[in-house]
PDB file of N, CA, C and O in Angstrom:
ATOM      1  N   UNK A   1      14.893  -8.355 -14.817  1.00  0.00           N
ATOM      2  CA  UNK A   1      14.063  -9.521 -14.903  1.00  0.00           C
ATOM      3  C   UNK A   1      12.705  -9.167 -15.515  1.00  0.00           C
ATOM      4  O   UNK A   1      12.210  -9.898 -16.373  1.00  0.00           O
ATOM      5  N   UNK A   2      12.108  -8.075 -15.093  1.00  0.00           N
ATOM      6  CA  UNK A   2      10.795  -7.690 -15.623  1.00  0.00           C
ATOM      7  C   UNK A   2      10.872  -7.372 -17.118  1.00  0.00           C
ATOM      8  O   UNK A   2       9.951  -7.686 -17.871  1.00  0.00           O
ATOM      9  N   UNK A   3      11.960  -6.758 -17.536  1.00  0.00           N
ATOM     10  CA  UNK A   3      12.102  -6.440 -18.959  1.00  0.00           C
ATOM     11  C   UNK A   3      12.257  -7.698 -19.803  1.00  0.00           C
ATOM     12  O   UNK A   3      11.771  -7.749 -20.932  1.00  0.00           O
ATOM     13  N   UNK A   4      12.918  -8.697 -19.274  1.00  0.00           N
ATOM     14  CA  UNK A   4      13.051  -9.974 -19.984  1.00  0.00           C
ATOM     15  C   UNK A   4      11.678 -10.633 -20.105  1.00  0.00           C
ATOM     16  O   UNK A   4      11.330 -11.151 -21.166  1.00  0.00           O
ATOM     17  N   UNK A   5      10.904 -10.616 -19.029  1.00  0.00           N
ATOM     18  CA  UNK A   5       9.547 -11.169 -19.061  1.00  0.00           C
ATOM     19  C   UNK A   5       8.709 -10.407 -20.073  1.00  0.00           C
ATOM     20  O   UNK A   5       7.976 -11.011 -20.856  1.00  0.00           O
ATOM     21  N   UNK A   6       8.814  -9.082 -20.063  1.00  0.00           N
ATOM     22  CA  UNK A   6       8.052  -8.255 -21.002  1.00  0.00           C
ATOM     23  C   UNK A   6       8.399  -8.627 -22.447  1.00  0.00           C
ATOM     24  O   UNK A   6       7.508  -8.811 -23.276  1.00  0.00           O
ATOM     25  N   UNK A   7       9.657  -8.732 -22.734  1.00  0.00           N
ATOM     26  CA  UNK A   7      10.097  -9.047 -24.084  1.00  0.00           C
ATOM     27  C   UNK A   7       9.583 -10.419 -24.528  1.00  0.00           C
ATOM     28  O   UNK A   7       9.015 -10.551 -25.613  1.00  0.00           O
ATOM     29  N   UNK A   8       9.778 -11.418 -23.705  1.00  0.00           N
ATOM     30  CA  UNK A   8       9.371 -12.781 -24.056  1.00  0.00           C
ATOM     31  C   UNK A   8       7.854 -12.920 -24.130  1.00  0.00           C
ATOM     32  O   UNK A   8       7.338 -13.539 -25.061  1.00  0.00           O
ATOM     33  N   UNK A   9       7.139 -12.358 -23.170  1.00  0.00           N
ATOM     34  CA  UNK A   9       5.683 -12.503 -23.112  1.00  0.00           C
ATOM     35  C   UNK A   9       5.009 -11.774 -24.272  1.00  0.00           C
ATOM     36  O   UNK A   9       4.135 -12.333 -24.934  1.00  0.00           O
ATOM     37  N   UNK A  10       5.411 -10.539 -24.518  1.00  0.00           N
ATOM     38  CA  UNK A  10       4.818  -9.790 -25.629  1.00  0.00           C
ATOM     39  C   UNK A  10       5.140 -10.439 -26.973  1.00  0.00           C
ATOM     40  O   UNK A  10       4.312 -10.434 -27.885  1.00  0.00           O
ATOM     41  N   UNK A  11       6.336 -10.992 -27.092  1.00  0.00           N
ATOM     42  CA  UNK A  11       6.691 -11.709 -28.318  1.00  0.00           C
ATOM     43  C   UNK A  11       5.804 -12.941 -28.480  1.00  0.00           C
ATOM     44  O   UNK A  11       5.333 -13.229 -29.580  1.00  0.00           O
ATOM     45  N   UNK A  12       5.577 -13.661 -27.397  1.00  0.00           N
ATOM     46  CA  UNK A  12       4.728 -14.845 -27.449  1.00  0.00           C
ATOM     47  C   UNK A  12       3.300 -14.470 -27.863  1.00  0.00           C
ATOM     48  O   UNK A  12       2.703 -15.128 -28.714  1.00  0.00           O
ATOM     49  N   UNK A  13       2.760 -13.407 -27.256  1.00  0.00           N
ATOM     50  CA  UNK A  13       1.394 -12.991 -27.572  1.00  0.00           C
ATOM     51  C   UNK A  13       1.247 -12.540 -29.023  1.00  0.00           C
ATOM     52  O   UNK A  13       0.229 -12.818 -29.658  1.00  0.00           O
ATOM     53  N   UNK A  14       2.245 -11.855 -29.545  1.00  0.00           N
ATOM     54  CA  UNK A  14       2.141 -11.324 -30.908  1.00  0.00           C
ATOM     55  C   UNK A  14       2.488 -12.358 -31.978  1.00  0.00           C
ATOM     56  O   UNK A  14       2.218 -12.145 -33.160  1.00  0.00           O
ATOM     57  N   UNK A  15       3.080 -13.465 -31.569  1.00  0.00           N
ATOM     58  CA  UNK A  15       3.468 -14.500 -32.525  1.00  0.00           C
ATOM     59  C   UNK A  15       2.235 -15.152 -33.142  1.00  0.00           C
ATOM     60  O   UNK A  15       1.296 -15.523 -32.438  1.00  0.00           O
ATOM     61  N   UNK A  16       2.250 -15.284 -34.449  1.00  0.00           N
ATOM     62  CA  UNK A  16       1.139 -15.915 -35.165  1.00  0.00           C
ATOM     63  C   UNK A  16       1.148 -17.426 -34.954  1.00  0.00           C
ATOM     64  O   UNK A  16       0.095 -18.044 -34.794  1.00  0.00           O
ATOM     65  N   UNK A  17       2.336 -18.012 -34.955  1.00  0.00           N
ATOM     66  CA  UNK A  17       2.474 -19.461 -34.804  1.00  0.00           C
ATOM     67  C   UNK A  17       3.002 -19.744 -33.404  1.00  0.00           C
ATOM     68  O   UNK A  17       4.118 -19.359 -33.055  1.00  0.00           O
ATOM     69  N   UNK A  18       2.182 -20.422 -32.611  1.00  0.00           N
ATOM     70  CA  UNK A  18       2.580 -20.761 -31.251  1.00  0.00           C
ATOM     71  C   UNK A  18       2.854 -22.262 -31.196  1.00  0.00           C
ATOM     72  O   UNK A  18       1.940 -23.079 -31.305  1.00  0.00           O
ATOM     73  N   UNK A  19       4.137 -22.608 -31.025  1.00  0.00           N
ATOM     74  CA  UNK A  19       4.502 -24.019 -31.002  1.00  0.00           C
ATOM     75  C   UNK A  19       4.291 -24.663 -29.630  1.00  0.00           C
ATOM     76  O   UNK A  19       4.307 -25.888 -29.516  1.00  0.00           O
ATOM     77  N   UNK A  20       4.093 -23.839 -28.579  1.00  0.00           N
ATOM     78  CA  UNK A  20       3.780 -24.375 -27.248  1.00  0.00           C
ATOM     79  C   UNK A  20       2.607 -23.587 -26.669  1.00  0.00           C
ATOM     80  O   UNK A  20       2.351 -22.453 -27.074  1.00  0.00           O
ATOM     81  N   UNK A  21       1.911 -24.184 -25.737  1.00  0.00           N
ATOM     82  CA  UNK A  21       0.784 -23.528 -25.079  1.00  0.00           C
ATOM     83  C   UNK A  21       1.258 -22.504 -24.070  1.00  0.00           C
ATOM     84  O   UNK A  21       2.445 -22.440 -23.751  1.00  0.00           O
ATOM     85  N   UNK A  22       0.333 -21.705 -23.570  1.00  0.00           N
ATOM     86  CA  UNK A  22       0.672 -20.624 -22.636  1.00  0.00           C
ATOM     87  C   UNK A  22       1.239 -21.167 -21.325  1.00  0.00           C
ATOM     88  O   UNK A  22       2.156 -20.570 -20.760  1.00  0.00           O
ATOM     89  N   UNK A  23       0.711 -22.283 -20.833  1.00  0.00           N
ATOM     90  CA  UNK A  23       1.217 -22.859 -19.585  1.00  0.00           C
ATOM     91  C   UNK A  23       2.655 -23.332 -19.747  1.00  0.00           C
ATOM     92  O   UNK A  23       3.501 -23.054 -18.897  1.00  0.00           O
ATOM     93  N   UNK A  24       2.933 -24.036 -20.821  1.00  0.00           N
ATOM     94  CA  UNK A  24       4.305 -24.487 -21.069  1.00  0.00           C
ATOM     95  C   UNK A  24       5.244 -23.305 -21.304  1.00  0.00           C
ATOM     96  O   UNK A  24       6.407 -23.336 -20.903  1.00  0.00           O
ATOM     97  N   UNK A  25       4.726 -22.262 -21.958  1.00  0.00           N
ATOM     98  CA  UNK A  25       5.536 -21.069 -22.167  1.00  0.00           C
ATOM     99  C   UNK A  25       5.924 -20.442 -20.824  1.00  0.00           C
ATOM    100  O   UNK A  25       7.076 -20.062 -20.620  1.00  0.00           O
ATOM    101  N   UNK A  26       4.955 -20.339 -19.915  1.00  0.00           N
ATOM    102  CA  UNK A  26       5.237 -19.733 -18.600  1.00  0.00           C
ATOM    103  C   UNK A  26       6.209 -20.583 -17.794  1.00  0.00           C
ATOM    104  O   UNK A  26       7.050 -20.041 -17.077  1.00  0.00           O
ATOM    105  N   UNK A  27       6.108 -21.901 -17.900  1.00  0.00           N
ATOM    106  CA  UNK A  27       7.068 -22.780 -17.221  1.00  0.00           C
ATOM    107  C   UNK A  27       8.474 -22.575 -17.790  1.00  0.00           C
ATOM    108  O   UNK A  27       9.453 -22.503 -17.047  1.00  0.00           O
ATOM    109  N   UNK A  28       8.554 -22.485 -19.112  1.00  0.00           N
ATOM    110  CA  UNK A  28       9.848 -22.268 -19.778  1.00  0.00           C
ATOM    111  C   UNK A  28      10.432 -20.909 -19.377  1.00  0.00           C
ATOM    112  O   UNK A  28      11.634 -20.789 -19.136  1.00  0.00           O
ATOM    113  N   UNK A  29       9.574 -19.894 -19.307  1.00  0.00           N
ATOM    114  CA  UNK A  29      10.012 -18.559 -18.906  1.00  0.00           C
ATOM    115  C   UNK A  29      10.504 -18.559 -17.462  1.00  0.00           C
ATOM    116  O   UNK A  29      11.497 -17.902 -17.149  1.00  0.00           O
ATOM    117  N   UNK A  30       9.830 -19.277 -16.594  1.00  0.00           N
ATOM    118  CA  UNK A  30      10.254 -19.380 -15.188  1.00  0.00           C
ATOM    119  C   UNK A  30      11.647 -19.994 -15.084  1.00  0.00           C
ATOM    120  O   UNK A  30      12.484 -19.517 -14.317  1.00  0.00           O
ATOM    121  N   UNK A  31      11.891 -21.038 -15.847  1.00  0.00           N
ATOM    122  CA  UNK A  31      13.221 -21.662 -15.838  1.00  0.00           C
ATOM    123  C   UNK A  31      14.270 -20.718 -16.406  1.00  0.00           C
ATOM    124  O   UNK A  31      15.404 -20.671 -15.929  1.00  0.00           O
ATOM    125  N   UNK A  32      13.874 -19.957 -17.441  1.00  0.00           N
ATOM    126  CA  UNK A  32      14.798 -19.042 -18.100  1.00  0.00           C
ATOM    127  C   UNK A  32      15.316 -17.972 -17.143  1.00  0.00           C
ATOM    128  O   UNK A  32      16.493 -17.614 -17.191  1.00  0.00           O
ATOM    129  N   UNK A  33      14.450 -17.465 -16.282  1.00  0.00           N
ATOM    130  CA  UNK A  33      14.885 -16.406 -15.362  1.00  0.00           C
ATOM    131  C   UNK A  33      15.091 -16.916 -13.934  1.00  0.00           C
ATOM    132  O   UNK A  33      15.284 -16.130 -13.006  1.00  0.00           O
ATOM    133  N   UNK A  34      15.048 -18.241 -13.771  1.00  0.00           N
ATOM    134  CA  UNK A  34      15.346 -18.893 -12.496  1.00  0.00           C
ATOM    135  C   UNK A  34      14.408 -18.451 -11.373  1.00  0.00           C
ATOM    136  O   UNK A  34      14.840 -17.934 -10.342  1.00  0.00           O
ATOM    137  N   UNK A  35      13.113 -18.668 -11.603  1.00  0.00           N
ATOM    138  CA  UNK A  35      12.112 -18.388 -10.582  1.00  0.00           C
ATOM    139  C   UNK A  35      11.034 -19.464 -10.672  1.00  0.00           C
ATOM    140  O   UNK A  35      11.107 -20.355 -11.518  1.00  0.00           O
ATOM    141  N   UNK A  36      10.047 -19.379  -9.809  1.00  0.00           N
ATOM    142  CA  UNK A  36       8.981 -20.382  -9.817  1.00  0.00           C
ATOM    143  C   UNK A  36       7.905 -20.009 -10.834  1.00  0.00           C
ATOM    144  O   UNK A  36       7.753 -18.846 -11.209  1.00  0.00           O
ATOM    145  N   UNK A  37       7.171 -21.015 -11.265  1.00  0.00           N
ATOM    146  CA  UNK A  37       6.077 -20.782 -12.205  1.00  0.00           C
ATOM    147  C   UNK A  37       4.994 -19.912 -11.564  1.00  0.00           C
ATOM    148  O   UNK A  37       4.425 -19.041 -12.222  1.00  0.00           O
ATOM    149  N   UNK A  38       4.712 -20.146 -10.291  1.00  0.00           N
ATOM    150  CA  UNK A  38       3.690 -19.339  -9.619  1.00  0.00           C
ATOM    151  C   UNK A  38       4.095 -17.869  -9.545  1.00  0.00           C
ATOM    152  O   UNK A  38       3.241 -16.986  -9.633  1.00  0.00           O
ATOM    153  N   UNK A  39       5.381 -17.603  -9.387  1.00  0.00           N
ATOM    154  CA  UNK A  39       5.861 -16.221  -9.375  1.00  0.00           C
ATOM    155  C   UNK A  39       5.666 -15.572 -10.739  1.00  0.00           C
ATOM    156  O   UNK A  39       5.309 -14.397 -10.819  1.00  0.00           O
ATOM    157  N   UNK A  40       5.897 -16.327 -11.816  1.00  0.00           N
ATOM    158  CA  UNK A  40       5.668 -15.813 -13.173  1.00  0.00           C
ATOM    159  C   UNK A  40       4.195 -15.453 -13.342  1.00  0.00           C
ATOM    160  O   UNK A  40       3.871 -14.398 -13.886  1.00  0.00           O
ATOM    161  N   UNK A  41       3.306 -16.325 -12.877  1.00  0.00           N
ATOM    162  CA  UNK A  41       1.873 -16.037 -12.972  1.00  0.00           C
ATOM    163  C   UNK A  41       1.524 -14.742 -12.239  1.00  0.00           C
ATOM    164  O   UNK A  41       0.770 -13.920 -12.760  1.00  0.00           O
ATOM    165  N   UNK A  42       2.067 -14.555 -11.032  1.00  0.00           N
ATOM    166  CA  UNK A  42       1.796 -13.347 -10.252  1.00  0.00           C
ATOM    167  C   UNK A  42       2.347 -12.103 -10.938  1.00  0.00           C
ATOM    168  O   UNK A  42       1.681 -11.069 -10.994  1.00  0.00           O
ATOM    169  N   UNK A  43       3.555 -12.207 -11.453  1.00  0.00           N
ATOM    170  CA  UNK A  43       4.186 -11.069 -12.124  1.00  0.00           C
ATOM    171  C   UNK A  43       3.391 -10.677 -13.368  1.00  0.00           C
ATOM    172  O   UNK A  43       3.113  -9.499 -13.588  1.00  0.00           O
ATOM    173  N   UNK A  44       3.032 -11.662 -14.170  1.00  0.00           N
ATOM    174  CA  UNK A  44       2.294 -11.367 -15.398  1.00  0.00           C
ATOM    175  C   UNK A  44       0.925 -10.780 -15.080  1.00  0.00           C
ATOM    176  O   UNK A  44       0.494  -9.828 -15.730  1.00  0.00           O
ATOM    177  N   UNK A  45       0.245 -11.332 -14.098  1.00  0.00           N
ATOM    178  CA  UNK A  45      -1.070 -10.809 -13.712  1.00  0.00           C
ATOM    179  C   UNK A  45      -0.972  -9.350 -13.272  1.00  0.00           C
ATOM    180  O   UNK A  45      -1.826  -8.534 -13.620  1.00  0.00           O
ATOM    181  N   UNK A  46       0.060  -9.026 -12.515  1.00  0.00           N
ATOM    182  CA  UNK A  46       0.229  -7.656 -12.019  1.00  0.00           C
ATOM    183  C   UNK A  46       0.614  -6.676 -13.124  1.00  0.00           C
ATOM    184  O   UNK A  46       0.359  -5.478 -13.002  1.00  0.00           O
ATOM    185  N   UNK A  47       1.222  -7.172 -14.196  1.00  0.00           N
ATOM    186  CA  UNK A  47       1.745  -6.274 -15.228  1.00  0.00           C
ATOM    187  C   UNK A  47       0.919  -6.166 -16.487  1.00  0.00           C
ATOM    188  O   UNK A  47       1.326  -5.481 -17.426  1.00  0.00           O
ATOM    189  N   UNK A  48      -0.239  -6.826 -16.542  1.00  0.00           N
ATOM    190  CA  UNK A  48      -1.048  -6.753 -17.754  1.00  0.00           C
ATOM    191  C   UNK A  48      -1.764  -5.410 -17.864  1.00  0.00           C
ATOM    192  O   UNK A  48      -2.365  -4.927 -16.905  1.00  0.00           O
ATOM    193  N   UNK A  49      -1.685  -4.828 -19.040  1.00  0.00           N
ATOM    194  CA  UNK A  49      -2.362  -3.561 -19.314  1.00  0.00           C
ATOM    195  C   UNK A  49      -3.103  -3.682 -20.646  1.00  0.00           C
ATOM    196  O   UNK A  49      -2.763  -4.516 -21.486  1.00  0.00           O
ATOM    197  N   UNK A  50      -4.107  -2.846 -20.824  1.00  0.00           N
ATOM    198  CA  UNK A  50      -4.838  -2.797 -22.085  1.00  0.00           C
ATOM    199  C   UNK A  50      -4.370  -1.578 -22.856  1.00  0.00           C
ATOM    200  O   UNK A  50      -4.336  -0.469 -22.323  1.00  0.00           O
ATOM    201  N   UNK A  51      -4.011  -1.788 -24.107  1.00  0.00           N
ATOM    202  CA  UNK A  51      -3.518  -0.717 -24.966  1.00  0.00           C
ATOM    203  C   UNK A  51      -4.410  -0.636 -26.194  1.00  0.00           C
ATOM    204  O   UNK A  51      -4.953  -1.643 -26.649  1.00  0.00           O
ATOM    205  N   UNK A  52      -4.553   0.563 -26.722  1.00  0.00           N
ATOM    206  CA  UNK A  52      -5.315   0.738 -27.955  1.00  0.00           C
ATOM    207  C   UNK A  52      -4.365   1.134 -29.084  1.00  0.00           C
ATOM    208  O   UNK A  52      -3.439   1.921 -28.887  1.00  0.00           O
ATOM    209  N   UNK A  53      -4.612   0.576 -30.270  1.00  0.00           N
ATOM    210  CA  UNK A  53      -3.801   0.942 -31.419  1.00  0.00           C
ATOM    211  C   UNK A  53      -4.426   2.150 -32.122  1.00  0.00           C
ATOM    212  O   UNK A  53      -5.372   2.753 -31.615  1.00  0.00           O
ATOM    213  N   UNK A  54      -3.892   2.490 -33.281  1.00  0.00           N
ATOM    214  CA  UNK A  54      -4.363   3.682 -33.997  1.00  0.00           C
ATOM    215  C   UNK A  54      -5.812   3.577 -34.457  1.00  0.00           C
ATOM    216  O   UNK A  54      -6.468   4.590 -34.699  1.00  0.00           O
ATOM    217  N   UNK A  55      -6.298   2.372 -34.574  1.00  0.00           N
ATOM    218  CA  UNK A  55      -7.685   2.168 -34.983  1.00  0.00           C
ATOM    219  C   UNK A  55      -8.586   1.901 -33.776  1.00  0.00           C
ATOM    220  O   UNK A  55      -9.714   1.434 -33.932  1.00  0.00           O
ATOM    221  N   UNK A  56      -8.090   2.195 -32.578  1.00  0.00           N
ATOM    222  CA  UNK A  56      -8.813   2.051 -31.312  1.00  0.00           C
ATOM    223  C   UNK A  56      -9.201   0.614 -30.986  1.00  0.00           C
ATOM    224  O   UNK A  56     -10.170   0.380 -30.264  1.00  0.00           O
ATOM    225  N   UNK A  57      -8.457  -0.340 -31.510  1.00  0.00           N
ATOM    226  CA  UNK A  57      -8.667  -1.732 -31.137  1.00  0.00           C
ATOM    227  C   UNK A  57      -7.863  -2.010 -29.873  1.00  0.00           C
ATOM    228  O   UNK A  57      -6.738  -1.534 -29.723  1.00  0.00           O
ATOM    229  N   UNK A  58      -8.446  -2.777 -28.975  1.00  0.00           N
ATOM    230  CA  UNK A  58      -7.774  -3.111 -27.724  1.00  0.00           C
ATOM    231  C   UNK A  58      -6.864  -4.316 -27.910  1.00  0.00           C
ATOM    232  O   UNK A  58      -7.158  -5.231 -28.679  1.00  0.00           O
ATOM    233  N   UNK A  59      -5.759  -4.292 -27.190  1.00  0.00           N
ATOM    234  CA  UNK A  59      -4.913  -5.469 -27.100  1.00  0.00           C
ATOM    235  C   UNK A  59      -4.272  -5.463 -25.710  1.00  0.00           C
ATOM    236  O   UNK A  59      -4.079  -4.411 -25.100  1.00  0.00           O
ATOM    237  N   UNK A  60      -3.957  -6.632 -25.241  1.00  0.00           N
ATOM    238  CA  UNK A  60      -3.377  -6.782 -23.909  1.00  0.00           C
ATOM    239  C   UNK A  60      -1.874  -6.970 -24.060  1.00  0.00           C
ATOM    240  O   UNK A  60      -1.404  -7.750 -24.888  1.00  0.00           O
ATOM    241  N   UNK A  61      -1.142  -6.242 -23.246  1.00  0.00           N
ATOM    242  CA  UNK A  61       0.317  -6.357 -23.230  1.00  0.00           C
ATOM    243  C   UNK A  61       0.795  -6.439 -21.788  1.00  0.00           C
ATOM    244  O   UNK A  61       0.054  -6.147 -20.850  1.00  0.00           O
ATOM    245  N   UNK A  62       2.024  -6.835 -21.640  1.00  0.00           N
ATOM    246  CA  UNK A  62       2.665  -6.863 -20.335  1.00  0.00           C
ATOM    247  C   UNK A  62       3.602  -5.666 -20.249  1.00  0.00           C
ATOM    248  O   UNK A  62       4.374  -5.403 -21.171  1.00  0.00           O
ATOM    249  N   UNK A  63       3.530  -4.946 -19.140  1.00  0.00           N
ATOM    250  CA  UNK A  63       4.388  -3.780 -18.952  1.00  0.00           C
ATOM    251  C   UNK A  63       5.327  -4.001 -17.767  1.00  0.00           C
ATOM    252  O   UNK A  63       4.880  -4.149 -16.630  1.00  0.00           O
ATOM    253  N   UNK A  64       6.614  -4.023 -18.042  1.00  0.00           N
ATOM    254  CA  UNK A  64       7.610  -4.193 -16.993  1.00  0.00           C
ATOM    255  C   UNK A  64       7.575  -3.025 -16.004  1.00  0.00           C
ATOM    256  O   UNK A  64       7.754  -3.224 -14.802  1.00  0.00           O
ATOM    257  N   UNK A  65       7.348  -1.828 -16.498  1.00  0.00           N
ATOM    258  CA  UNK A  65       7.302  -0.639 -15.639  1.00  0.00           C
ATOM    259  C   UNK A  65       6.135  -0.712 -14.671  1.00  0.00           C
ATOM    260  O   UNK A  65       6.288  -0.411 -13.487  1.00  0.00           O
ATOM    261  N   UNK A  66       4.970  -1.109 -15.164  1.00  0.00           N
ATOM    262  CA  UNK A  66       3.778  -1.200 -14.318  1.00  0.00           C
ATOM    263  C   UNK A  66       3.987  -2.221 -13.206  1.00  0.00           C
ATOM    264  O   UNK A  66       3.713  -1.932 -12.041  1.00  0.00           O
ATOM    265  N   UNK A  67       4.463  -3.396 -13.550  1.00  0.00           N
ATOM    266  CA  UNK A  67       4.650  -4.430 -12.532  1.00  0.00           C
ATOM    267  C   UNK A  67       5.744  -4.040 -11.545  1.00  0.00           C
ATOM    268  O   UNK A  67       5.620  -4.319 -10.352  1.00  0.00           O
ATOM    269  N   UNK A  68       6.796  -3.410 -12.011  1.00  0.00           N
ATOM    270  CA  UNK A  68       7.852  -2.961 -11.104  1.00  0.00           C
ATOM    271  C   UNK A  68       7.295  -1.961 -10.095  1.00  0.00           C
ATOM    272  O   UNK A  68       7.550  -2.073  -8.896  1.00  0.00           O
ATOM    273  N   UNK A  69       6.535  -0.986 -10.586  1.00  0.00           N
ATOM    274  CA  UNK A  69       5.962   0.023  -9.692  1.00  0.00           C
ATOM    275  C   UNK A  69       4.973  -0.587  -8.708  1.00  0.00           C
ATOM    276  O   UNK A  69       4.973  -0.218  -7.533  1.00  0.00           O
ATOM    277  N   UNK A  70       4.139  -1.505  -9.157  1.00  0.00           N
ATOM    278  CA  UNK A  70       3.176  -2.148  -8.263  1.00  0.00           C
ATOM    279  C   UNK A  70       3.879  -2.963  -7.190  1.00  0.00           C
ATOM    280  O   UNK A  70       3.550  -2.857  -6.008  1.00  0.00           O
ATOM    281  N   UNK A  71       4.837  -3.767  -7.596  1.00  0.00           N
ATOM    282  CA  UNK A  71       5.497  -4.653  -6.632  1.00  0.00           C
ATOM    283  C   UNK A  71       6.434  -3.887  -5.704  1.00  0.00           C
ATOM    284  O   UNK A  71       6.594  -4.276  -4.547  1.00  0.00           O
ATOM    285  N   UNK A  72       7.052  -2.818  -6.176  1.00  0.00           N
ATOM    286  CA  UNK A  72       7.914  -2.004  -5.320  1.00  0.00           C
ATOM    287  C   UNK A  72       7.077  -1.254  -4.303  1.00  0.00           C
ATOM    288  O   UNK A  72       7.438  -1.197  -3.128  1.00  0.00           O
ATOM    289  N   UNK A  73       5.964  -0.679  -4.733  1.00  0.00           N
ATOM    290  CA  UNK A  73       5.071   0.044  -3.835  1.00  0.00           C
ATOM    291  C   UNK A  73       4.523  -0.890  -2.762  1.00  0.00           C
ATOM    292  O   UNK A  73       4.463  -0.523  -1.588  1.00  0.00           O
ATOM    293  N   UNK A  74       4.125  -2.095  -3.161  1.00  0.00           N
ATOM    294  CA  UNK A  74       3.605  -3.080  -2.202  1.00  0.00           C
ATOM    295  C   UNK A  74       4.663  -3.438  -1.181  1.00  0.00           C
ATOM    296  O   UNK A  74       4.362  -3.552   0.007  1.00  0.00           O
ATOM    297  N   UNK A  75       5.904  -3.616  -1.625  1.00  0.00           N
ATOM    298  CA  UNK A  75       7.000  -3.972  -0.725  1.00  0.00           C
ATOM    299  C   UNK A  75       7.268  -2.845   0.272  1.00  0.00           C
ATOM    300  O   UNK A  75       7.491  -3.105   1.454  1.00  0.00           O
ATOM    301  N   UNK A  76       7.249  -1.617  -0.191  1.00  0.00           N
ATOM    302  CA  UNK A  76       7.498  -0.473   0.694  1.00  0.00           C
ATOM    303  C   UNK A  76       6.375  -0.348   1.723  1.00  0.00           C
ATOM    304  O   UNK A  76       6.634  -0.097   2.900  1.00  0.00           O
ATOM    305  N   UNK A  77       5.115  -0.524   1.272  1.00  0.00           N
ATOM    306  CA  UNK A  77       3.994  -0.437   2.205  1.00  0.00           C
ATOM    307  C   UNK A  77       4.059  -1.525   3.254  1.00  0.00           C
ATOM    308  O   UNK A  77       3.775  -1.266   4.424  1.00  0.00           O
ATOM    309  N   UNK A  78       4.425  -2.733   2.871  1.00  0.00           N
ATOM    310  CA  UNK A  78       4.530  -3.830   3.831  1.00  0.00           C
ATOM    311  C   UNK A  78       5.621  -3.577   4.860  1.00  0.00           C
ATOM    312  O   UNK A  78       5.443  -3.890   6.037  1.00  0.00           O
ATOM    313  N   UNK A  79       6.740  -3.020   4.438  1.00  0.00           N
ATOM    314  CA  UNK A  79       7.841  -2.745   5.358  1.00  0.00           C
ATOM    315  C   UNK A  79       7.544  -1.583   6.295  1.00  0.00           C
ATOM    316  O   UNK A  79       8.102  -1.518   7.390  1.00  0.00           O
ATOM    317  N   UNK A  80       6.684  -0.677   5.887  1.00  0.00           N
ATOM    318  CA  UNK A  80       6.372   0.486   6.706  1.00  0.00           C
ATOM    319  C   UNK A  80       5.608   0.099   7.968  1.00  0.00           C
ATOM    320  O   UNK A  80       5.654   0.823   8.963  1.00  0.00           O
ATOM    321  N   UNK A  81       4.915  -1.018   7.940  1.00  0.00           N
ATOM    322  CA  UNK A  81       4.088  -1.410   9.077  1.00  0.00           C
ATOM    323  C   UNK A  81       4.751  -2.471   9.955  1.00  0.00           C
ATOM    324  O   UNK A  81       4.140  -2.948  10.912  1.00  0.00           O
ATOM    325  N   UNK A  82       5.970  -2.839   9.647  1.00  0.00           N
ATOM    326  CA  UNK A  82       6.656  -3.863  10.448  1.00  0.00           C
ATOM    327  C   UNK A  82       7.230  -3.273  11.699  1.00  0.00           C
ATOM    328  O   UNK A  82       7.842  -3.987  12.494  1.00  0.00           O
TER     329      UNK A  82
END
């Protein structure tokens, strides 16, 4: 699921022509992977990273690995105290 979000979100960000707004895109993405829009917002927020290109310009991307590690670690920590 995270890799699908990464693929779709990064494609949306890099696209020159955006036929829908970011909110509508996130709603469409939520339906695509069968989850809530609020969950998409949380996942994307947790997975955003800043990357630099060869000319040291910053750009924001979504990383499936980062969000997976953050959310898995949070889940393990929460279960440890139950």
